[in-house]
Backbone and ligand atoms as CSV (ligand in chain L), in Angstrom:
chain,resi,resn,atom,element,x,y,z
A,1,MET,N,N,0.070,12.955,-19.738
A,1,MET,CA,C,-0.532,13.821,-18.745
A,1,MET,C,C,0.544,14.496,-17.920
A,2,LYS,N,N,0.403,15.770,-17.718
A,2,LYS,CA,C,1.353,16.521,-16.917
A,2,LYS,C,C,1.106,16.239,-15.435
A,3,ARG,N,N,2.182,16.378,-14.694
A,3,ARG,CA,C,2.104,16.123,-13.265
A,3,ARG,C,C,1.013,16.975,-12.608
A,4,ARG,N,N,0.897,18.224,-13.054
A,4,ARG,CA,C,-0.073,19.109,-12.416
A,4,ARG,C,C,-1.522,18.661,-12.647
A,5,ASP,N,N,-1.718,17.796,-13.652
A,5,ASP,CA,C,-3.066,17.314,-13.922
A,5,ASP,C,C,-3.484,16.205,-12.965
A,6,ALA,N,N,-2.502,15.614,-12.329
A,6,ALA,CA,C,-2.824,14.521,-11.423
A,6,ALA,C,C,-3.416,15.080,-10.141
A,7,LEU,N,N,-4.477,14.485,-9.726
A,7,LEU,CA,C,-5.096,14.880,-8.464
A,7,LEU,C,C,-4.482,14.037,-7.371
A,8,LYS,N,N,-3.884,14.675,-6.437
A,8,LYS,CA,C,-3.234,13.940,-5.369
A,8,LYS,C,C,-3.879,14.342,-4.050
A,9,ILE,N,N,-4.496,13.394,-3.433
A,9,ILE,CA,C,-5.147,13.664,-2.162
A,9,ILE,C,C,-4.352,12.940,-1.092
A,10,LEU,N,N,-3.787,13.670,-0.193
A,10,LEU,CA,C,-2.985,13.051,0.844
A,10,LEU,C,C,-3.693,13.155,2.178
A,11,GLY,N,N,-3.603,12.098,2.915
A,11,GLY,CA,C,-4.084,12.133,4.291
A,11,GLY,C,C,-5.563,11.921,4.451
A,12,SER,N,N,-6.368,12.500,3.612
A,12,SER,CA,C,-7.804,12.461,3.855
A,12,SER,C,C,-8.530,11.390,3.055
A,13,SER,N,N,-7.862,10.735,2.141
A,13,SER,CA,C,-8.606,9.856,1.245
A,13,SER,C,C,-8.985,8.518,1.858
A,14,ALA,N,N,-8.453,8.201,3.035
A,14,ALA,CA,C,-8.880,6.950,3.665
A,14,ALA,C,C,-10.384,6.956,3.874
A,15,ALA,N,N,-10.946,8.133,4.074
A,15,ALA,CA,C,-12.390,8.234,4.289
A,15,ALA,C,C,-13.169,7.945,3.009
A,16,LEU,N,N,-12.498,7.919,1.880
A,16,LEU,CA,C,-13.173,7.681,0.608
A,16,LEU,C,C,-13.506,6.219,0.399
A,17,VAL,N,N,-12.744,5.347,1.024
A,17,VAL,CA,C,-12.891,3.932,0.729
A,17,VAL,C,C,-13.667,3.208,1.826
A,18,THR,N,N,-14.302,2.140,1.403
A,18,THR,CA,C,-15.033,1.283,2.319
A,18,THR,C,C,-14.395,-0.093,2.253
A,19,VAL,N,N,-14.075,-0.654,3.395
A,19,VAL,CA,C,-13.553,-2.015,3.412
A,19,VAL,C,C,-14.740,-2.958,3.269
A,20,LEU,N,N,-14.578,-3.949,2.436
A,20,LEU,CA,C,-15.660,-4.905,2.178
A,20,LEU,C,C,-15.363,-6.197,2.932
A,21,PRO,N,N,-15.882,-6.340,4.128
A,21,PRO,CA,C,-15.513,-7.482,4.962
A,21,PRO,C,C,-15.947,-8.824,4.409
A,22,GLY,N,N,-16.979,-8.843,3.587
A,22,GLY,CA,C,-17.461,-10.120,3.071
A,22,GLY,C,C,-16.628,-10.682,1.932
A,23,LEU,N,N,-15.737,-9.864,1.385
A,23,LEU,CA,C,-14.978,-10.286,0.212
A,23,LEU,C,C,-13.517,-10.504,0.564
A,24,ALA,N,N,-12.998,-11.648,0.210
A,24,ALA,CA,C,-11.568,-11.950,0.339
A,24,ALA,C,C,-11.016,-11.577,1.713
A,25,ASN,N,N,-11.703,-12.013,2.742
A,25,ASN,CA,C,-11.250,-11.786,4.116
A,25,ASN,C,C,-11.073,-10.311,4.446
A,26,GLY,N,N,-11.937,-9.480,3.874
A,26,GLY,CA,C,-11.888,-8.062,4.212
A,26,GLY,C,C,-10.764,-7.296,3.573
A,27,LYS,N,N,-10.060,-7.898,2.633
A,27,LYS,CA,C,-8.937,-7.202,2.021
A,27,LYS,C,C,-9.356,-6.379,0.811
A,28,LYS,N,N,-10.590,-6.557,0.384
A,28,LYS,CA,C,-11.059,-5.747,-0.748
A,28,LYS,C,C,-11.694,-4.474,-0.235
A,29,MET,N,N,-11.517,-3.422,-1.028
A,29,MET,CA,C,-12.074,-2.130,-0.659
A,29,MET,C,C,-12.881,-1.592,-1.819
A,30,ALA,N,N,-13.786,-0.690,-1.502
A,30,ALA,CA,C,-14.610,-0.065,-2.529
A,30,ALA,C,C,-14.422,1.438,-2.486
A,31,LEU,N,N,-14.315,2.012,-3.651
A,31,LEU,CA,C,-14.184,3.462,-3.794
A,31,LEU,C,C,-15.263,3.911,-4.771
A,32,GLY,N,N,-16.211,4.684,-4.285
A,32,GLY,CA,C,-17.309,5.136,-5.128
A,32,GLY,C,C,-16.842,6.185,-6.123
A,33,LEU,N,N,-17.271,6.030,-7.367
A,33,LEU,CA,C,-16.896,7.033,-8.377
A,33,LEU,C,C,-17.508,8.394,-8.054
A,34,ASN,N,N,-18.556,8.416,-7.267
A,34,ASN,CA,C,-19.143,9.704,-6.871
A,34,ASN,C,C,-18.200,10.491,-5.948
A,35,LYS,N,N,-17.223,9.776,-5.362
A,35,LYS,CA,C,-16.267,10.454,-4.479
A,35,LYS,C,C,-15.010,10.898,-5.216
A,36,VAL,N,N,-14.773,10.314,-6.367
A,36,VAL,CA,C,-13.627,10.716,-7.195
A,36,VAL,C,C,-14.162,10.868,-8.620
A,37,GLU,N,N,-14.914,11.925,-8.815
A,37,GLU,CA,C,-15.617,12.151,-10.085
A,37,GLU,C,C,-14.686,12.092,-11.287
A,38,LYS,N,N,-13.448,12.519,-11.087
A,38,LYS,CA,C,-12.491,12.567,-12.194
A,38,LYS,C,C,-12.336,11.201,-12.867
A,39,LEU,N,N,-12.463,10.133,-12.088
A,39,LEU,CA,C,-12.240,8.798,-12.647
A,39,LEU,C,C,-13.406,8.301,-13.508
A,40,ARG,N,N,-14.455,9.102,-13.630
A,40,ARG,CA,C,-15.527,8.745,-14.565
A,40,ARG,C,C,-15.060,8.965,-16.005
A,41,GLU,N,N,-14.082,9.824,-16.175
A,41,GLU,CA,C,-13.605,10.204,-17.511
A,41,GLU,C,C,-12.542,9.210,-17.993
A,42,VAL,N,N,-12.785,8.604,-19.143
A,42,VAL,CA,C,-11.798,7.682,-19.721
A,42,VAL,C,C,-10.512,8.458,-20.015
A,43,GLY,N,N,-9.393,7.882,-19.612
A,43,GLY,CA,C,-8.094,8.531,-19.809
A,43,GLY,C,C,-7.642,9.330,-18.606
A,44,SER,N,N,-8.465,9.381,-17.588
A,44,SER,CA,C,-8.075,10.148,-16.399
A,44,SER,C,C,-7.259,9.272,-15.449
A,45,SER,N,N,-6.571,9.936,-14.546
A,45,SER,CA,C,-5.824,9.208,-13.526
A,45,SER,C,C,-5.786,10.044,-12.261
A,46,VAL,N,N,-5.547,9.375,-11.180
A,46,VAL,CA,C,-5.478,10.062,-9.901
A,46,VAL,C,C,-4.605,9.231,-8.957
A,47,ILE,N,N,-3.864,9.927,-8.118
A,47,ILE,CA,C,-3.107,9.232,-7.077
A,47,ILE,C,C,-3.783,9.546,-5.750
A,48,LEU,N,N,-4.162,8.509,-5.050
A,48,LEU,CA,C,-4.775,8.669,-3.731
A,48,LEU,C,C,-3.894,7.999,-2.693
A,49,GLU,N,N,-3.868,8.559,-1.521
A,49,GLU,CA,C,-3.194,7.871,-0.427
A,49,GLU,C,C,-4.250,7.110,0.352
A,50,ILE,N,N,-4.087,5.820,0.380
A,50,ILE,CA,C,-5.057,4.954,1.052
A,50,ILE,C,C,-4.310,4.068,2.037
A,51,LYS,N,N,-4.699,4.160,3.266
A,51,LYS,CA,C,-4.053,3.388,4.333
A,51,LYS,C,C,-2.541,3.579,4.327
A,52,GLY,N,N,-2.114,4.815,4.122
A,52,GLY,CA,C,-0.693,5.139,4.187
A,52,GLY,C,C,0.099,4.793,2.945
A,53,LYS,N,N,-0.572,4.264,1.915
A,53,LYS,CA,C,0.127,3.929,0.676
A,53,LYS,C,C,-0.494,4.686,-0.491
A,54,GLU,N,N,0.347,5.139,-1.391
A,54,GLU,CA,C,-0.182,5.802,-2.581
A,54,GLU,C,C,-0.636,4.761,-3.595
A,55,VAL,N,N,-1.754,5.041,-4.222
A,55,VAL,CA,C,-2.279,4.168,-5.273
A,55,VAL,C,C,-2.608,5.035,-6.482
A,56,LEU,N,N,-2.070,4.629,-7.624
A,56,LEU,CA,C,-2.373,5.310,-8.888
A,56,LEU,C,C,-3.542,4.581,-9.543
A,57,PHE,N,N,-4.652,5.279,-9.707
A,57,PHE,CA,C,-5.799,4.731,-10.422
A,57,PHE,C,C,-5.803,5.317,-11.829
A,58,ILE,N,N,-5.998,4.464,-12.813
A,58,ILE,CA,C,-6.072,4.894,-14.207
A,58,ILE,C,C,-7.379,4.386,-14.794
A,59,ARG,N,N,-8.180,5.302,-15.322
A,59,ARG,CA,C,-9.411,4.893,-16.016
A,59,ARG,C,C,-9.041,4.690,-17.472
A,60,GLU,N,N,-8.623,3.483,-17.790
A,60,GLU,CA,C,-8.075,3.203,-19.114
A,60,GLU,C,C,-9.158,3.166,-20.189
A,61,SER,N,N,-10.321,2.660,-19.861
A,61,SER,CA,C,-11.438,2.618,-20.812
A,61,SER,C,C,-12.715,2.636,-19.998
A,62,LYS,N,N,-13.831,2.578,-20.701
A,62,LYS,CA,C,-15.105,2.603,-19.990
A,62,LYS,C,C,-15.208,1.421,-19.020
A,63,GLU,N,N,-14.655,0.294,-19.416
A,63,GLU,CA,C,-14.771,-0.919,-18.612
A,63,GLU,C,C,-13.562,-1.207,-17.729
A,64,VAL,N,N,-12.421,-0.586,-18.044
A,64,VAL,CA,C,-11.172,-0.988,-17.372
A,64,VAL,C,C,-10.630,0.114,-16.478
A,65,ILE,N,N,-10.367,-0.275,-15.240
A,65,ILE,CA,C,-9.687,0.617,-14.295
A,65,ILE,C,C,-8.424,-0.113,-13.815
A,66,ARG,N,N,-7.366,0.623,-13.678
A,66,ARG,CA,C,-6.107,0.056,-13.178
A,66,ARG,C,C,-5.803,0.645,-11.814
A,67,ALA,N,N,-5.181,-0.131,-10.971
A,67,ALA,CA,C,-4.707,0.359,-9.674
A,67,ALA,C,C,-3.280,-0.141,-9.506
A,68,LEU,N,N,-2.355,0.788,-9.317
A,68,LEU,CA,C,-0.939,0.428,-9.257
A,68,LEU,C,C,-0.231,1.208,-8.164
A,69,ASP,N,N,0.853,0.639,-7.684
A,69,ASP,CA,C,1.754,1.380,-6.812
A,69,ASP,C,C,2.540,2.328,-7.724
A,70,PRO,N,N,2.451,3.643,-7.511
A,70,PRO,CA,C,3.098,4.583,-8.430
A,70,PRO,C,C,4.594,4.780,-8.191
A,71,GLU,N,N,5.175,3.962,-7.353
A,71,GLU,CA,C,6.603,4.124,-7.063
A,71,GLU,C,C,7.438,3.416,-8.125
A,72,CYS,N,N,8.223,4.213,-8.848
A,72,CYS,CA,C,9.088,3.659,-9.902
A,72,CYS,C,C,10.068,2.661,-9.299
A,73,LYS,N,N,10.285,1.569,-10.037
A,73,LYS,CA,C,11.166,0.509,-9.534
A,73,LYS,C,C,12.646,0.836,-9.721
A,74,HIS,N,N,12.943,1.982,-10.318
A,74,HIS,CA,C,14.347,2.355,-10.453
A,74,HIS,C,C,14.837,3.015,-9.175
A,75,LYS,N,N,14.423,4.252,-8.945
A,75,LYS,CA,C,14.865,4.952,-7.731
A,75,LYS,C,C,13.707,5.615,-6.998
A,76,LYS,N,N,12.542,5.021,-7.137
A,76,LYS,CA,C,11.380,5.380,-6.310
A,76,LYS,C,C,10.740,6.741,-6.573
A,77,CYS,N,N,10.936,7.326,-7.733
A,77,CYS,CA,C,10.168,8.524,-8.070
A,77,CYS,C,C,8.707,8.111,-8.290
A,78,THR,N,N,7.822,9.081,-8.240
A,78,THR,CA,C,6.413,8.803,-8.496
A,78,THR,C,C,6.141,8.895,-9.993
A,79,VAL,N,N,5.624,7.826,-10.560
A,79,VAL,CA,C,5.364,7.782,-11.999
A,79,VAL,C,C,4.100,8.568,-12.341
A,80,GLU,N,N,3.924,8.826,-13.634
A,80,GLU,CA,C,2.764,9.575,-14.121
A,80,GLU,C,C,2.139,8.840,-15.309
A,81,TYR,N,N,0.826,8.950,-15.415
A,81,TYR,CA,C,0.127,8.333,-16.538
A,81,TYR,C,C,0.081,9.316,-17.700
A,82,ASP,N,N,0.499,8.850,-18.873
A,82,ASP,CA,C,0.442,9.646,-20.099
A,82,ASP,C,C,-0.776,9.173,-20.893
A,83,LYS,N,N,-1.820,9.965,-20.824
A,83,LYS,CA,C,-3.089,9.600,-21.458
A,83,LYS,C,C,-2.947,9.411,-22.967
A,84,LYS,N,N,-2.211,10.305,-23.617
A,84,LYS,CA,C,-2.094,10.241,-25.080
A,84,LYS,C,C,-1.479,8.932,-25.549
A,85,GLN,N,N,-0.444,8.495,-24.850
A,85,GLN,CA,C,0.250,7.270,-25.257
A,85,GLN,C,C,-0.272,6.028,-24.557
A,86,ASN,N,N,-1.140,6.234,-23.569
A,86,ASN,CA,C,-1.611,5.137,-22.719
A,86,ASN,C,C,-0.426,4.384,-22.117
A,87,LEU,N,N,0.508,5.164,-21.577
A,87,LEU,CA,C,1.703,4.603,-20.944
A,87,LEU,C,C,1.916,5.282,-19.599
A,88,ILE,N,N,2.672,4.642,-18.763
A,88,ILE,CA,C,3.076,5.233,-17.492
A,88,ILE,C,C,4.557,5.562,-17.615
A,89,VAL,N,N,4.900,6.801,-17.280
A,89,VAL,CA,C,6.269,7.268,-17.489
A,89,VAL,C,C,6.817,7.818,-16.174
A,90,CYS,N,N,8.076,7.553,-15.935
A,90,CYS,CA,C,8.732,8.125,-14.759
A,90,CYS,C,C,9.410,9.431,-15.176
A,91,PRO,N,N,9.106,10.531,-14.484
A,91,PRO,CA,C,9.686,11.822,-14.861
A,91,PRO,C,C,11.160,11.949,-14.481
A,92,CYS,N,N,11.667,11.057,-13.669
A,92,CYS,CA,C,13.052,11.211,-13.196
A,92,CYS,C,C,14.081,10.763,-14.227
A,93,HIS,N,N,13.961,9.534,-14.724
A,93,HIS,CA,C,14.970,9.027,-15.661
A,93,HIS,C,C,14.342,8.339,-16.860
A,94,GLY,N,N,13.046,8.472,-17.017
A,94,GLY,CA,C,12.401,8.026,-18.248
A,94,GLY,C,C,11.956,6.584,-18.328
A,95,SER,N,N,12.000,5.849,-17.248
A,95,SER,CA,C,11.470,4.483,-17.333
A,95,SER,C,C,10.021,4.549,-17.809
A,96,THR,N,N,9.649,3.589,-18.626
A,96,THR,CA,C,8.313,3.582,-19.220
A,96,THR,C,C,7.659,2.236,-18.972
A,97,TYR,N,N,6.403,2.301,-18.587
A,97,TYR,CA,C,5.626,1.104,-18.264
A,97,TYR,C,C,4.336,1.121,-19.084
A,98,SER,N,N,3.800,-0.057,-19.357
A,98,SER,CA,C,2.476,-0.123,-19.985
A,98,SER,C,C,1.442,0.339,-18.960
A,99,ALA,N,N,0.210,0.545,-19.402
A,99,ALA,CA,C,-0.851,0.950,-18.477
A,99,ALA,C,C,-1.120,-0.133,-17.440
A,100,GLU,N,N,-0.728,-1.369,-17.750
A,100,GLU,CA,C,-0.863,-2.457,-16.778
A,100,GLU,C,C,0.287,-2.476,-15.786
A,101,GLY,N,N,1.321,-1.659,-16.057
A,101,GLY,CA,C,2.472,-1.574,-15.159
A,101,GLY,C,C,3.673,-2.388,-15.599
A,102,LYS,N,N,3.581,-3.033,-16.767
A,102,LYS,CA,C,4.719,-3.844,-17.230
A,102,LYS,C,C,5.846,-2.947,-17.710
A,103,ILE,N,N,7.064,-3.299,-17.335
A,103,ILE,CA,C,8.220,-2.494,-17.740
A,103,ILE,C,C,8.432,-2.626,-19.252
A,104,LEU,N,N,8.561,-1.467,-19.918
A,104,LEU,CA,C,8.802,-1.443,-21.363
A,104,LEU,C,C,10.175,-0.888,-21.673
A,105,LYS,N,N,10.636,0.066,-20.831
A,105,LYS,CA,C,11.924,0.714,-21.094
A,105,LYS,C,C,12.542,1.138,-19.769
A,106,GLY,N,N,13.828,0.867,-19.615
A,106,GLY,CA,C,14.541,1.198,-18.381
A,106,GLY,C,C,14.931,2.647,-18.284
A,107,PRO,N,N,15.659,2.968,-17.250
A,107,PRO,CA,C,16.551,2.094,-16.486
A,107,PRO,C,C,15.905,1.133,-15.480
A,108,ALA,N,N,14.656,1.318,-15.111
A,108,ALA,CA,C,14.041,0.338,-14.208
A,108,ALA,C,C,14.058,-1.032,-14.896
A,109,THR,N,N,14.165,-2.074,-14.102
A,109,THR,CA,C,14.206,-3.423,-14.675
A,109,THR,C,C,13.007,-4.275,-14.247
A,110,GLU,N,N,12.195,-3.739,-13.349
A,110,GLU,CA,C,11.021,-4.477,-12.876
A,110,GLU,C,C,9.742,-3.729,-13.219
A,111,SER,N,N,8.672,-4.463,-13.326
A,111,SER,CA,C,7.359,-3.849,-13.549
A,111,SER,C,C,6.847,-3.208,-12.260
A,112,LEU,N,N,5.914,-2.285,-12.416
A,112,LEU,CA,C,5.267,-1.692,-11.248
A,112,LEU,C,C,4.419,-2.749,-10.548
A,113,THR,N,N,4.184,-2.530,-9.283
A,113,THR,CA,C,3.276,-3.417,-8.550
A,113,THR,C,C,1.847,-3.048,-8.924
A,114,ALA,N,N,1.134,-4.009,-9.484
A,114,ALA,CA,C,-0.252,-3.773,-9.906
A,114,ALA,C,C,-1.197,-4.470,-8.930
A,115,PHE,N,N,-2.274,-3.797,-8.593
A,115,PHE,CA,C,-3.270,-4.361,-7.698
A,115,PHE,C,C,-4.498,-4.776,-8.513
A,116,GLU,N,N,-5.237,-5.702,-7.969
A,116,GLU,CA,C,-6.482,-6.129,-8.600
A,116,GLU,C,C,-7.491,-4.985,-8.493
A,117,ALA,N,N,-8.148,-4.664,-9.584
A,117,ALA,CA,C,-9.160,-3.606,-9.551
A,117,ALA,C,C,-10.200,-3.863,-10.630
A,118,THR,N,N,-11.458,-3.706,-10.259
A,118,THR,CA,C,-12.544,-3.848,-11.223
A,118,THR,C,C,-13.577,-2.757,-10.965
A,119,LEU,N,N,-14.399,-2.521,-11.967
A,119,LEU,CA,C,-15.497,-1.568,-11.836
A,119,LEU,C,C,-16.786,-2.352,-11.664
A,120,ALA,N,N,-17.579,-1.942,-10.700
A,120,ALA,CA,C,-18.865,-2.610,-10.477
A,120,ALA,C,C,-19.835,-1.617,-9.864
A,121,ASN,N,N,-20.953,-1.400,-10.547
A,121,ASN,CA,C,-22.013,-0.529,-10.016
A,121,ASN,C,C,-21.486,0.822,-9.544
A,122,ASP,N,N,-20.724,1.478,-10.393
A,122,ASP,CA,C,-20.210,2.810,-10.077
A,122,ASP,C,C,-19.223,2.816,-8.914
A,123,ARG,N,N,-18.629,1.674,-8.646
A,123,ARG,CA,C,-17.598,1.611,-7.611
A,123,ARG,C,C,-16.372,0.907,-8.178
A,124,ILE,N,N,-15.221,1.284,-7.642
A,124,ILE,CA,C,-13.994,0.556,-7.940
A,124,ILE,C,C,-13.783,-0.409,-6.789
A,125,ILE,N,N,-13.720,-1.680,-7.116
A,125,ILE,CA,C,-13.442,-2.704,-6.095
A,125,ILE,C,C,-11.974,-3.081,-6.284
A,126,PHE,N,N,-11.193,-2.928,-5.245
A,126,PHE,CA,C,-9.754,-3.167,-5.400
A,126,PHE,C,C,-9.168,-3.707,-4.112
A,127,SER,N,N,-7.959,-4.242,-4.270
A,127,SER,CA,C,-7.221,-4.685,-3.080
A,127,SER,C,C,-5.811,-4.129,-3.216
A,128,MET,N,N,-5.123,-4.028,-2.127
A,128,MET,CA,C,-3.766,-3.479,-2.150
A,128,MET,C,C,-2.763,-4.533,-1.695
A,129,ASP,N,N,-3.081,-5.778,-1.901
A,129,ASP,CA,C,-2.170,-6.863,-1.506
A,129,ASP,C,C,-1.388,-7.358,-2.692
L,1,FES,FE1,FE,12.115,6.212,-12.284
L,1,FES,FE2,FE,14.740,6.500,-12.278
L,1,FES,S1,S,13.363,6.751,-10.629
L,1,FES,S2,S,13.463,6.005,-13.944
């Protein structure tokens, strides 16, 4: 996926999420797919800024959604999801990660930070801890 295909919403996306106080001491949040329609499409990805942090969401399959910190572990460039290869690639120096965020090829030596995320009733339930 080209960088221009990524939808990046800065500043305003905090209003998209709902904190779920009953779950895990309020650390879980919900993001309705009706608010980010693009994520209904398998193979899509989007970077949202939530609570001052960027989160890369990847709709890997009908059942699987990923949520990751998109900051490359090499020199902090923002990574991109490559739908065709189902890989995450850094445009700066080519580090490559699996869709789960595991490091596959350097120069980065660490995996991306992955957050817990699941799909339930047309919502993404996730945490950023
Ligand atoms: Fe990502 Fe260098 S910043 S590979």
